[in-house]
C-alpha positions, -999 to 999 in steps of 0.1 A, spaced: 0 0 0 28 24 9 44 18 -26 11 26 -43 7 59 -23 43 68 -31 38 62 -68 5 82 -68 22 111 -50 51 110 -74 28 111 -104 7 139 -89 37 162 -80 55 154 -113 24 163 -134 17 194 -113 53 205 -119 50 202 -156 17 219 -158 29 247 -135 58 254 -159 33 255 -188 10 278 -168 39 302 -161 47 303 -198 11 314 -206 9 337 -176 -15 317 -155 -13 313 -117 -2 279 -103 -37 272 -90 -49 266 -125 -21 240 -130 -30 222 -98 -67 221 -107 -60 208 -142 -36 182 -127 -64 171 -104 -88 167 -133 -62 147 -153 -55 123 -124 -91 120 -115 -117 95 -125 -126 113 -157 -91 107 -173 -63 87 -157 -82 75 -126 -51 77 -103 -73 93 -76 -108 79 -72 -129 66 -43 -119 30 -51 -82 36 -44 -65 37 -10 -42 65 -22 -73 87 -26 -79 86 12 -43 95 19 -43 124 -6 -76 136 9 -59 136 43 -30 156 29 -55 180 13 -71 186 47 -36 193 62 -29 217 33 -61 236 40 -53 238 77 -19 252 70 -33 276 44 -59 289 69 -32 291 97 -11 314 75 -42 334 65 -50 337 102 -16 351 108 -24 380 85 -58 387 100 -49 409 129 -80 422 146 -67 457 141 -70 451 103 -102 471 100 -83 502 109 -56 494 84 -77 486 54 -97 518 58 -134 527 57 -136 525 19 -123 490 17 -143 478 47 -176 492 34 -169 483 -2 -160 447 8 -192 442 29 -214 458 2 -197 437 -25 -202 405 -6 -239 412 0 -246 424 -36 -227 395 -53 -242 368 -30 -278 382 -34 -276 384 -72 -258 351 -74 -285 335 -53 -312 348 -77 -293 336 -107 -289 301 -92 -326 299 -85 -334 311 -120 -314 283 -136 -332 257 -115 -310 251 -84 -326 244 -51 -325 269 -22 -297 253 -2 -275 246 -32 -282 281 -45 -272 296 -12 -239 277 -12 -231 287 -48 -240 323 -41 -218 325 -11 -189 309 -30 -193 335 -58 -189 364 -33 -153 356 -25 -123 365 -47 -88 349 -46 -62 366 -25 -36 342 -38 -42 350 -75 -46 388 -71 -15 393 -49 6 371 -73 -3 390 -104 -3 425 -89 32 417 -74 44 406 -108 31 438 -123 48 459 -95 14 475 -86 11 465 -50 16 502 -39 -10 516 -63 -43 530 -51 -64 504 -69 -43 476 -55 -47 488 -20 -84 491 -23 -86 456 -39 -65 441 -12 -85 458 15 -117 443 0 -100 409 -1 -90 411 35 -127 418 44 -138 389 22 -113 366 40 -126 376 74 -162 370 63 -153 337 46 -137 326 79 -169 334 98 -189 315 72 -167 284 74 -171 285 112 -209 289 112 -218 264 84 -210 232 103 -233 244 132 -263 245 108 -262 207 104 -286 204 134 -315 228 128 -322 230 165 -318 267 176 -308 255 211 -280 233 197 -268 260 174 -268 286 203 -249 262 226 -223 255 199 -218 292 193 -213 299 230 -188 270 231 -169 285 201 -169 320 216 -156 307 250 -130 285 233 -117 314 211 -117 338 241 -96 313 261 -72 308 231 -67 345 226 -63 351 264 -35 324 265 -19 340 234 -20 375 248 -10 369 284 12 337 282 26 332 248 41 366 241 70 363 265 74 326 256 77 336 219 103 362 228 123 334 243 120 307 217 123 332 187 161 332 193 161 298 176 145 296 141 140 259 143 122 260 176 100 289 164 90 268 133 82 238 155 62 259 179 41 273 150 33 238 137 26 225 172 3 255 181 -16 251 149 -20 213 153 -30 216 190 -57 242 184 -70 222 153 -71 190 174 -90 209 202 -116 221 177 -119 186 163 -124 172 199 -152 198 204 -169 186 172 -158 215 151 -137 219 120 -100 214 122 -95 239 94 -112 266 115 -92 256 145 -61 263 124 -75 297 113 -81 307 149 -46 295 159 -32 318 133 -54 348 143 -44 343 179 -8 350 169 -15 377 144 -8 406 167 26 393 178 59 404 163 66 370 147 38 366 122 59 373 92 87 350 103 63 322 113 44 325 80 77 325 60 89 294 78 57 274 73 49 286 38 71 260 20 54 232 39 20 247 32 28 250 -5 34 213 -8 2 203 10 -19 230 -7 -8 216 -41 -24 183 -30 -56 202 -19 -61 218 -53 -52 186 -71 -77 167 -49 -103 193 -55 -97 190 -93 -100 153 -91 -136 157 -78 -146 166 -113 -166 136 -123 -186 128 -153 -208 132 -170 -200 169 -179 -234 177 -194 -243 205 -217 -266 219 -189 -236 220 -165 -214 238 -190 -242 264 -196 -246 269 -158 -208 273 -155 -207 299 -183 -236 318 -167 -220 320 -133 -186 328 -148 -200 356 -169 -215 371 -138 -182 369 -119 -161 382 -149 -185 411 -158 -211 415 -131 -188 414 -101 -164 442 -114 -195 463 -122 -207 459 -86 -173 469 -73 -170 499 -97 -205 511 -87 -197 509 -50 -164 527 -54 -181 555 -75 -200 564 -44 -167 572 -27 -158 595 -56 -129 575 -70 -120 579 -107 -131 554 -133 -96 541 -139 -92 533 -102 -127 518 -101 -121 496 -131 -86 483 -121 -99 475 -86 -130 458 -99 -111 438 -126 -88 425 -99 -117 407 -81 -132 389 -111 -126 353 -100 -137 329 -72 -116 322 -42 -97 292 -27 -122 298 2 -150 292 -23 -136 258 -31 -132 250 7 -168 261 13 -181 238 -15 -162 208 -2 -174 215 33 -210 217 20 -205 184 2 -190 167 33 -220 178 53 -244 164 27 -259 198 17 -247 197 -19 -242 170 -45 -211 159 -64 -225 176 -95 -222 210 -78 -185 203 -69 -179 197 -107 -198 229 -115 -177 249 -91 -145 234 -105 -155 246 -140 -164 281 -127 -130 282 -109 -111 272 -140 -129 297 -163 -128 327 -139 -93 323 -127 -79 317 -162 -97 347 -178 -93 371 -148 -55 364 -148 -53 379 -183 -77 406 -175 -57 417 -145 -24 415 -164 -37 435 -193 -61 457 -173 -46 490 -184 -49 481 -221 -85 470 -216 -92 502 -197 -78 523 -225 -102 506 -249 -133 509 -226 -124 543 -211 -153 563 -228 -179 537 -218 -166 536 -182 -173 573 -177 -206 564 -160 -185 550 -131 -171 584 -121 -186 617 -111 -182 646 -134 -151 667 -127 -152 703 -117 -118 715 -128 -128 746 -148 -115 770 -121 -82 752 -121 -79 754 -159 -85 791 -158 -54 797 -136 -17 791 -143 10 776 -121 47 775 -123 50 740 -107 26 711 -111 30 680 -89 13 649 -102 9 624 -74 11 633 -38 14 600 -20 48 586 -8 75 608 -22 52 636 -32 48 647 4 86 654 7 87 670 -28 59 694 -19 78 706 12 106 718 -11 82 733 -37 65 753 -10 98 770 -1 101 783 -37 86 817 -46 66 799 -73 29 792 -77 21 755 -75 -7 729 -76 -11 692 -69 -31 666 -88 -39 632 -73 -64 605 -80 -72 598 -43 -101 619 -31 -89 617 5 -56 633 -5 -74 662 -23 -97 668 7 -68 669 31 -47 693 9 -77 716 4 -81 719 42 -46 734 44 -53 758 15 -31 739 -11 -43 742 -47 -53 706 -54 -73 689 -81 -88 654 -82 -81 633 -113 -61 605 -129 -29 614 -148 -33 584 -170 -64 600 -185 -56 622 -215 -88 642 -211 -79 650 -174 -45 662 -185 -61 685 -210 -80 701 -182 -48 710 -163 -29 743 -170 2 725 -181 10 746 -211 22 775 -189 40 755 -162 78 757 -159 83 725 -139 61 694 -140 69 666 -115 54 631 -116 59 608 -86 38 582 -103 60 551 -109 40 536 -138 59 539 -170 29 540 -193 14 569 -172 46 589 -175 47 583 -213 11 595 -215 21 627 -197 51 632 -219 31 627 -251 5 652 -239 32 678 -230 46 674 -265 11 678 -281 5 711 -263 40 724 -270 50 726 -234 85 739 -227 84 728 -190 110 706 -174 95 672 -169 107 650 -140 93 615 -139 96 585 -116 105 549 -124 108 518 -102 135 501 -124 165 514 -143 152 498 -175 120 518 -173 141 550 -165 161 544 -197 129 540 -217 116 573 -203 148 591 -212 144 577 -248 109 592 -248 124 626 -240 118 629 -203 143 655 -188 151 637 -156 139 604 -141 139 596 -104 148 559 -95 140 558 -58 165 530 -48 193 547 -68 185 580 -50 186 561 -17 219 546 -26 234 580 -35 221 595 -2 236 566 18 269 570 1 269 607 9 261 599 46 289 572 48 315 596 33 304 623 58 299 603 90 323 574 84 320 551 114 309 576 140 281 558 159 269 588 179 264 608 147 245 580 131 223 578 162 217 615 161 208 614 124 186 584 131 166 604 157 161 632 132 150 607 105 126 590 129 111 624 138 108 632 101 90 599 95 67 606 124 58 640 110 53 626 75 29 600 88 9 626 108 8 652 80 7 631 49 -24 611 37 -25 574 35 -54 552 23 
């Protein structure tokens, strides 16, 4: 038996590796490769994993371990202070998006003939988007610090929190007795309270002690996760939710990043088996009706869900580009969706056919959304005129009538420091930014500020750039800076144009486009450090004094700047 299991695991990992390489070539996330590997080794094709084989039970066990490790690491990132960090916009947008998507999804499910319970599971699964997919692609695009990425990630955090609550509550509904459910909820609340109390009052000093050894910290993380998971299993609850609570109980400690980093490679192996196992649940027959249902749900996720997000963000006065890019990022179903469907099947609420339907929806939405996120800017450029309904009309006529010597495009991050220097000049100046919170804050301190997106040629045409002597863009996107440069050329501007680039290659491209000077932040930081070293040499006291001034400067920047 052990030989059969080893052969099955070898085939699964080998096939997943080959498909992951192919997925990377065609710019698809690894999740797609794992699901396809599962479909291929499942009963529909090779039959390596099916209910008749012993290896299937072992792989299912490994899949549960993978989910538990995944939820433990997710829990590590779900600090209870997260609501303050993601901001009011992301919190409200996330909650509204979940309610709207689930409600419409439920009506669609009923309309195509699904029963109430099944429709409720499907609708809930549709409401969650994949943090893994979104973070991976936005990281590859170097867009993690952009406004639309921050909004999207804030919404994803809220979705993860809600998904965790759903996964916790669903098993309690197995017994319809209100008394039983109430008793179970009280038991969960007390258990969680005890776990958090132990974590806050007993584990913190213990962690400070064991963190001196990386190996011991790793072993403690695994032991804590398995102990809490086993406790939840003993209480008749889900081991996966126990793992999530274990992670959340450590989320406010100083060692979350280190713990997550240590456990991540182990999680990655087991999570491969989870997605492969889930893919293997695709069983025949794949009927024409199932394909139609999958296409209907997928169309709703790919088109309807971004429209819902864009409509919500419009209420908060964000520009159409920000709204579109944030909405497009969320057009797929989540790994939590897959876990929820498997949980529903294990509890007997939904059939094997619904698992197959969910697998098809996951494949379609993750595949297409990966490309739509990657090429979101190009898609936006083609749809820009149509998307005007997702932003309020601008009121920039007063700005256009005036003239300014210096125009700063982009206030966040470096723009705050740049503005301090500009204000010391005896020159008139204005700021343009696409974050309404920034504009509101600047207006309160009587700084000429206008709300708009520098990637929009129409917005640029509303700005008095033709008379400016210096134009500074702190926006790191190469295509945006090229758009600005092209517009300056079209209007015959003679202003000096300073742009920003994250990479030297992008800076060289901008110089070829005729940009006068390009800021590459880490190069500037290196030059500054070199200057400090030459000046202070190895004088520790002078470094400490400089460090105190820097810390005070950072503190002032945090208090006086605007963060979303």
